[in-house]
N, C-alpha and C positions, 0 to 999 in steps of 0.2 A: 634280562630277568623274566622268568615265565611265573605266572601268579595261576595256580589252578585251584579249583573249587573242592573242598572237602565234604560238601553236602551234595544231596541229589541235584542234578541240573534240573531246573524248570523245562515243561514240555516245550516243543519247538514252536508251537503256535503261539504259545504265551510270550516267549522270547521275541519271536518276530512283531507280534502285536505291541508290546511294550517299546521296541525298538522303532517302530513306526510312530507310536505316540509322543515318545518322549523326545527321540534324538532326531526326528526328521519333521519337525513341523509344531511340536507344542510351544505354547506360550509359556515360557519357563518361568514366568511368575508363580504357575501352579507348583513348580517343583518344591518350593519351602512350604506352600500350604498343605500338600499331599504328605509332607513329611519324608521327602526323600533326602537322604544323607549322601553326600558326595565328597569323596576322599581322593586328593591328588597326590602321589607319592613319584619322586623323581628316581632315576635308575641308579644315583650314586647316593641316595636319601639326604641330599642337602636341603630338600624342602619337604617339611614334615609339618604341614599345618594342623591346628586343631580343627575338629569336627565342623565347628561353627564359625570359625574364623580363617578367612582365606586371604588375609591382608597381605603375608609375606608372598604368597604366590602371584598374587594381583600385582604386587609392585614389581615382581620379575617379569610379569606378562606385559605391562605396559611400558617397560624400560627397552624393551626390545622393538626393532623395526617391525616386525610382523604384529606384534601385541598393539604398539602404538596405533598401527592402522584402524584398528578395531575398537578402540578406546571408547567412542561414543554409542557403540552398538550395546543396547540393552541397560545403559545408564538411566535409570528412573527414580521414581519415588520410592523404591524397595530397599531393603537394607544390604548390608556389604555382601551377604551371602547370595541373595538373589542377584544382586548387581553382577557377581563373579560368574554365577551359573549361566547368566545371559551372555556375558562378554565371552567367556570360554567356550561355551557350547557355539556360539556364532563363528568363533575361530576354527572350531573344528568342522562345522556344516559347510561355510562359505569357502575358506581357504584350502581344507583338506590336505595341506602339506606343511603345516606348522612345525617348527623344529627349533626349539629354544635352546640356545647354548650347547648345542651339540648333543642333547639328552633326550631319551625317550621319556614320555610320561604317561603313566597308568591311571585311569579314573576308575574308581570303585564305586559302585552304586549298591546302596542297600535301603532300608524303611527304618526311619528312627520310631515310628508310631504305628503300630498293627491297626488302628483303627483309623479306617480312612472317612474323610468328612463326605457323606452321601452327595450334599448338594454340589461340592467342587467336582466330584466325580462325573455327576449329571452334566454340570456345565462343560466341562471338559469332553464329554461323550457328544453333547449337541455341537459344541464348536468345531470338532474334528470329523463329525459325522462318522462316529465308531459305536458300534453297539454297546450299550451300557454294561450290560451283563459279561461281555467279553472283556471290556476294559476292567471291570472290577476284579474278574478272574485273573487276568494278568498281574494286576496290583497286587492280589493276595497271594501270588505264587512267588513274589519277592522275599526271599527270607530276610530276618532281620541280623543285625551284628552289633555287638556291644563296643563300646569305646575302648575297652582293654584290647581286644582284638585289632580294633582299628590302629591303635597305637604300636602294634608289633609288626614290623615289617616281615619278620618270618613266618609269621602265622596269619598272613592276610588271605581271605577267602573271597572270591568275586562268585557269587551264586547265580548272577543273571548274565553279565557280559563284561568283557575286558576290551577297552578300546586302546589301541596303539596307534599313535601318530608319527609318521616318519615322513622325511622329505624325499620325494622322487627325484632322485639325481638326474635321471634321464629327462623328466619333464621340465626341470628347471634349466638345464644347460640347453636343452634344445629351444626354449622360450626365448632365453637370452641370445643364443646364436641366431635364431630367425630375427629378433630385434635389431641387432646389429648390421645384418644383411640388409634389411630392410632401409635402415638409415644410409649404409654404403649406397644403395641403388638411387636413394632420395639424392644423395651428394652427386652422383655421377649424372643424374638427370639434370640437376641444377647446373653442372658444368655445361651439359650438351645444349641446355637451353641458351645459357651465355653465349656459346660459340654460334648457335644459330642468330642471335639478337645482333651480334657484332658485324653480320653481313646483312642486316635488316634496314640499318639506319647510319647516317653519316654524324648525326647530333651527338657530339661527346656526352655532354651533360646527362642527356636522356639515355644513353647506353649505360653510362656509370651508375646512374640512378636505377635501372632495372637491375643491374647486376647485383647492386648491394641490396636491394629490396629481395633479390633470391636469396641472398646470403643469410639476410634476417629470418627469411620464411624457415630455411632448413635448420639454422643454428637456434630458432626461437628466441630471437634477441628483441631488445626494445628499440635499439637505435644503432645506427651505422655511420660511417663517414670515409671519405677519401681525402686525404691531404696531399697536396703537390708542393714540391720544393720551390721556393723563388731564391735562384741561385745567387742574383745579384744582391739581394738583402739578407741572405742567409736565414731565411725563415720558411715556416711551414704555413700554407694557408688552406682553408677548407674548400675544395673544388666542388665537393658533394657531401651533403649531410642530410641524412633521413632521420625520422623521428620527431618527437614533440617540439624539438628546441632548433629546427633547420634554419629558421631567419636569423635568430641571435648567433648562431655560430659562424654565419657567413660573415660578420664583423671582427672575429677573432683571429689572431696569427700567433703562431708559437715559434720561440727562437729554436734554432738547430740544439739539440740536446735536452730542450726543456720538456717536461712531462714525459710519459710513456711514449707517446707519437715521436716526439723529439728524439728520445733514446733509439727508438727503432730505426729511424730516419738517419742518425748519426753511425749506427753500429751496422745497419743492414741485416740485423738478425730479429727473428720473430720472438715476440714475449706473450706469455700467457700469465695474466695476474688474477688469482681467484679473489682477492681482497685488497682493493686499492688503498684501504685505510691503512693497511699493515706494509705498504710499499712507498719508499722515500721519493721514488720517480715520479709519483703521481702529481699532477699540476691541479691543485685545487682551485685555482682562481677560475678555472674554464667552468667548473659546476657553480662557483660563486656568481659569476656573470650571467648564467644562463638559467640558475634555479633549477639545475637539474641533479639528480644523485646518482654518480656512478659507484656501482657495486664491484663489478668486475669487468675485464676487459680482454680481449684477444687483439693483437696488433701485429701484422706483418709487413714486410717492406714491398714495395711496388717497384720491379725492376724491368729496365728495357736493356737488353744486351749487358747485363750483369752490373749495370749502373743503376743506382738506388734513385728513383725520381719523385718518390712520395712514399706513402704508407695507407694501408687499409685498417679499419679499426671497426671492431665489432663490441657492444657494451651490453651488459646486462641480461641474463638470461630471463626470460618472462616468467619461468617457474620459480625463479629465485636460487637455482642451482648453480654451481660454478661450469664454466666451460671445460672441456676435456682436451687432452693433448691430441686426439685424432682430428678435433676441429680445426686445431692449427694447419694440419696437412690440406683438409678441404679449402680453408681461407686462403693457403698459399696458391692452391691450384686456380681458385677464383681470382686471386690478385694478378695470375699471370694472364687470364682472359682478360681482366680491366687493362693490363699493360698492352696487350695486343689492340685493344679499343682504342688507346691512347696513341700507341705507334701509328695506327692506321689513320687517325684523324690527323697526326703530325704529318703524315705523308701527303694526304691530300691538302694540307694547310701549305706544305712546302711547293706542292705543284702548283697551287694559286698563286702564291708568292712568287714563284719563278714566272708564270705567265704574264702575272703583273709586272714584272721587271722586264720582260720581253715587250711588253706593250709600250712601256714608259720609253726603252730604248729605240724601238720601231718609230715612235712619235718624234722622237730627236732626230731618227734618220730622215723622216719626212721634210724637216727643217732644212738639213743639210746631208743629203743621201750621198752624195759623192764622197764626203768626208767620213761618215760614219759607218758606211757600208761595210769596210774591210773590217772593221772593229767588231761590229755585231756579228758578222758571218762567223769571224774567228771563235767568238764566244759561244754561237749556236752549234758550229761544227764541232767543237771540243766537247759538247754536251753528250751524254750517255743517252738521253731521252730524245725521241724523234720529234721534229718541230716542222710545221707547215705553216705558211702566212700567206692570206689571200687579200686581194684589194677589195674595194667596195662593189666591184663588177665580178666577183667571184674567180678573178684571174690570180693563177697563182704568182706570188713574188719572191719567195723563199722555201726551199726545201733543204734540210740539212742531211749530213750524210747518212745518219741512222734512218731517216725517212726515206731516203732512196733505196735503200736495202728492204725495208719493211713492205713500201708501197709499190716497189719495182718501178719508180719514176727516175729518169734521167735527168738531175737539176739543169744541166746546161740547155735541155730542150723543153723543160717544162715552164720556164718563165714566160709570162703573159697568155698562157692557155688555161681556158676555164677549167676547174676543178673537176667538174662532172665528166670532162673528156677522158679522165683516168680511170682504170679499174680499181676503185676505191670503194669499201664499204659504204652502202647508201646511208647509214645512220651517220657518218662522218659528214658527207655532203649535206644532209638534213640541219646537223646541228651548226655547221657553218651559215647557212641561210637564217635560222632562228636567230644567232647572235649578231649577223647583220640588221637584221629587222627589228630585235627588240633591245639591242645593246645591254643584253644580259650576260653573265658568264654561267656557262653549262659544265657540269662534272658528271661524267658517267664513264661506263665501263663498255669497252668494244672489243670485238674479236676480229683478227685476221689471221690467214693462211699464209705460212712462208717458211721455208726450210722444210716442207713436208711434215709440217705440225702445225696445230692451231694454237694461237698465242691470244692471251688476254692482256689488254692494256687499259690501265687508268689514264683517262683522257680530260684534259681541261680546255674548253674553247673561251676564249677571250676577246671582247671587241677591242679594235684599235680606234681610239676616239680622236677626231680631229681637234684643232683650235677652237672651232666653233660648236663643239660637243656632238658633232656628227659622226656617224659610223663611218670610218675611213678604211676599214678592212677588219680582218679578224686572224688572230694565232691561235694554233692548237699545239700542245704538247701532249705526248703520248709516253707514258712509262710502262715498260714490260713488267706486268705483276703475275706472269703465268707461274712462277715458280712458287710465289707465295700463295697464289690459289690452289696450287697442286699440294702444297703442304697442308693447307686448310682443309682441302678435302679428304687428305689421307687422315689427318686429326679427326674430322668428322666421322669418317667411315671406322675409324679407329676406335672412337668412343662408342658408337653404335655396337661395334663388334664385343667391346668390353662390357658393355651393359648386356648384351645377351650371354657373354661368357659367365658373368656375375650371376645371371637368373638361372642358368642351367643347372649348376649345383644345387640350388634352392629347391628344385622339383623333388629329387629324391630325399633330400633333408626334411622337407616338409610332408611327404608322403610317409616315410618310414617313422617320423616322429609321432604322426597322427595314429599309426599302427601301435606304437609303443604305449599309447595312452590307453588302449583297449585293456580292460583288465582280464586278470586270469590267463596272461600270455607267459609260455614257458621261458625260462632263463635262457634257452638257446638260441630262440628266436630273438629275444631281446639284445643279447650278445651280438648276433648277427647285424640286426638292423643297427645297432650303436657303432658297429664296425664300418658299416656303409656311411652313415652319417659322420664318422671321424674323418674317412676317406675323402669324402666331398668338402668336408670343412678344411682339410689339408690343402685341397686343389683350389678352394678359393682364397686361402691365406697366401697360397704361392703366388696367385695371380695378383693379389693385392700387394704383396711384396715386391714383385717385379714392377708394378706401378710406382710404387714409392722409391725403388730404385732410380727408375727412369726420371722420375720427378727431380731426385736431388741431383741427377747428373745434368738436366736440363736446367736447373735454377742455378747451375755452376757451383754448387756445394761439393758435389763430386761423392765417392764413395771412399771410405778410408780403409786401409789394411791391416790386420792383426797377424804379423807375421809369427810362426811359431815352427819348430822343429817336426818335420814330418818324414816318415818313412814312405816313399812314394809307390813303392809295390804294395804295401799293407793298404796304403791309402786306395790304389786302384782295385784290391782285393774286396774291400768293403763296399766300393760302388758297385762291383760285380755281384755280390751276395746280395743286395739290395735289388738289383734288377733281373738276376738268372731265372726267376719265376715270374716274372710280370706278364709274360705273354707266351701262351702255348703255342702261337705260331712261329715265333723267333728263337732263335738259338743265340745266346750271348756267348762268345768265345773271348778271353782274356789271354794276351800274349805279353809276357814280362821277362826282362833278362833275368839271369839267375842272380847277379849281385845286386843288391838293393842300395838304394841311394837315399840319405838322410839329408834334406835341404830345407831351407827357409820359404815358405808361403803361407798365405792365409788358408787355412784349410776349409772354412766354411764358404769363402767367396769361390775356391776352385771345385767345391763339391757342387756348388750351383752351376758352374760351368758344365761338369760332367753331366749332371741330372738333365741338363736343358738339351745338351747334345744328344744324350742316348733317349730321352723321351722324343725328340724330333726323329732320331733314327726308326724308332717304334712307330710313330704316328704316321710318317711317311714312307713306310713300307707294309701297306694294308694287306698285302698277299703272304706276308711273312718272310722267312729266310734267315740267313746268318747277319749277326752283327757283331763285328770285330772290334774289340779294344787292344790296341797295340802301343806298348811302351818301348821308346829307343833312347838309349844313351849315348850321345854324340858329342864328344868333346866337353865345352862347358855348357851345355844346354840339355835338356829333357824334352823330348818330342813325344806327344800322345796323339793317337789317330782314332777317331771313331768313324767306321765305314760300315755303310748299308747296303743292301741289294733293292732298294725301293724304286720310286717313280723318278727320280733324277730331278735335275734343274737344268732348263734351257741355258743355251750361250748367252741369249739376250739378258736372262735374268740375272746371271751370275754376279755381274759387277755391282749390282744393287742389293744383294742378298743381306748386307750387313746394314742396310739404311734402317733408321727407326720407322716403324709403321708399315714398313713394305712387306707385301706378300706377293709371291709368284701368282701372276695372272692367269691361271690355267683352270680347267673344269675339274680335274683331278684334285687340286689344291683347294678349291673353293668348297669341296664337300667335306674337307677336313678342318675342325676347328683349331682357331689360333688367333694371336694378337699382333704379330709382327713387331714384339719388343724383345724377345728372347735373345736372339742372335745379336742385337746390337749392344746388351748388357754382357754378352759373353765375350764380344771382342773388347768392349771396355774394360773388364775385369782382367782380361789376359795382358793388355797394354798397360794397364796400372801395375803388372809384375814385370814390366818391362820386356814382355814377349809379343807374339804375334800369332796371327790365325789365317789359315787359306783354305779355300775349298777348291775340290776337282769333282766335276760332275757331268754326266750325260742323260738325256732323256731316256728313261726306261732302264738305265743300268746303274741306277744308285748314287750315292752321294759320298764324298771322303773328306771329312773335316780333320785338318792336321793343325795343331798348335805347339808352340815351344815356349818354355819359360827358362830362364838363366839358373844354372845351378849355384844357388847362394847358399854357401856352407855356414853351419854355426861357429861363431867363435869361441 
């Protein structure tokens, strides 16, 4: 609705001056005293307030989230009109994007009384440091309007100015998007920190406490806890509790199925409860015993090898808000880190128990060595861990078959020889000496080279104590944890890479959103910048989608298929249309049979497969070239090939190309961004369709990925 003036417009200087004095800094209490009448009209005429009564619009204003935010602004000892002027003007001046119930509002300004109060004008002039004569001239240039004209929407006249307040969609969506990305980066950083902490200490309670404090910080929660399951008593107990009631909670146990934590432990499913007072599963007795007030809860299962061993729980947002569904995914990821910490602690505990068992068995062997030797050796030789035992003179008394291989020691020639005579890591020899001297157990990690590769071992050195508590010798158990360490390293590199990948789109998003905030920008530029922001946001969303898919696969939940009837040729043509103009360097070629096939598969999941393969083909063909999409119909299978002319893959890397987090270790690949999770997800989706995928490639000669899915006909 455009509102035009039917009178002579005031001169530009007067308009500008009045704009400065009234709308950009005036103490609004002067508005009433100077006799300025303000009329607010909505676009659909639903709000049509009297000149001196703004109660209807005031009630609408404070009933909205935007208006409520400014309720206290300007509320003082003046009457309703002055209060409204203050309140609404502050909404305009400080918010600049107020938009109530989807309507535009127009403010009409005029003068109720032609005779100004000179004292008030002087006071205003002095306070704003504006020349009195200029201010008076501006005031006098504002024409009057009568009440009848005010009440007639078709006859409204604005003689000074017309203010239209609209929500800037670009500004709002950009702010929300940036906030969401910042939250995702904070969550990813917390996961990285948890990964680092796991390798820094072996104290399980300390590890779990730090991880849960990290969860509290990111999720802005009041308290958190880790429950573990006591399988013998079929109960849950607090392993770690943070917050104000930590000591009290340590004394409390829950039955399996009792409370929200018991429910999650029993079902193995994550739960978000915005208001526990409305959830019958909530166990009130915990709050009653601790005098704590629980409002909202997120609770996720703690799983080791797909078996629930406990739950992780976070309580009450500090802000009073409810938790969001996205925070469930973050807490599930953090719970997997806690599970790793527990598994590592159990590993070392089992090693220690095993070493203690060996100590006990060796002590018994000293009593009757001739009888027990065969039994002990049988046990030790059957172990998958390396075992070496020495006597108090540092001479070897036992080497099992695994230790023979690792340390290149012949057991039949080693008996009675000092351990230092063998080519063994000096750390191992030093640890044996320390254990003999101090009679303490030592746990650490040692590295050995064998089989043309460096291996990492978790080692436990335990003293063999005689009847008189003297050190009779020492036994060491070595478990190969190289694969665990490699996975941990790959995970850390992956997290670093994902953090970088998350930040990369934020740079153009932030840059172009800042440019869009510049006034008087033409619509073509705004559209161009919005398209760039949209493209980078989609890229970010795709990465986060892959992460969530991988998380579901890793957690054992997997991905589900939604089968539908799909024309395969039309499906491939749609993919081709999407990518044919993606790169000027590449030519996309689609080859399909003449006869189409309509079969059942998950169209969205299969689109994810094709997008991943084509994106890789373009990305790893930096010099351009042809990219062929070939469909073949053979018997009861549909074969689809994506072939490029890019940098190719070495023979050594081909067997690992579908491993999660794995990336080819070459200089050319390191220059290209990637996460190492796309191809594992592709393989998983194809196998979910009862299909398979293979790759052929040579360095410098491109790559050819071919997969098939069975032709399942609609019934």
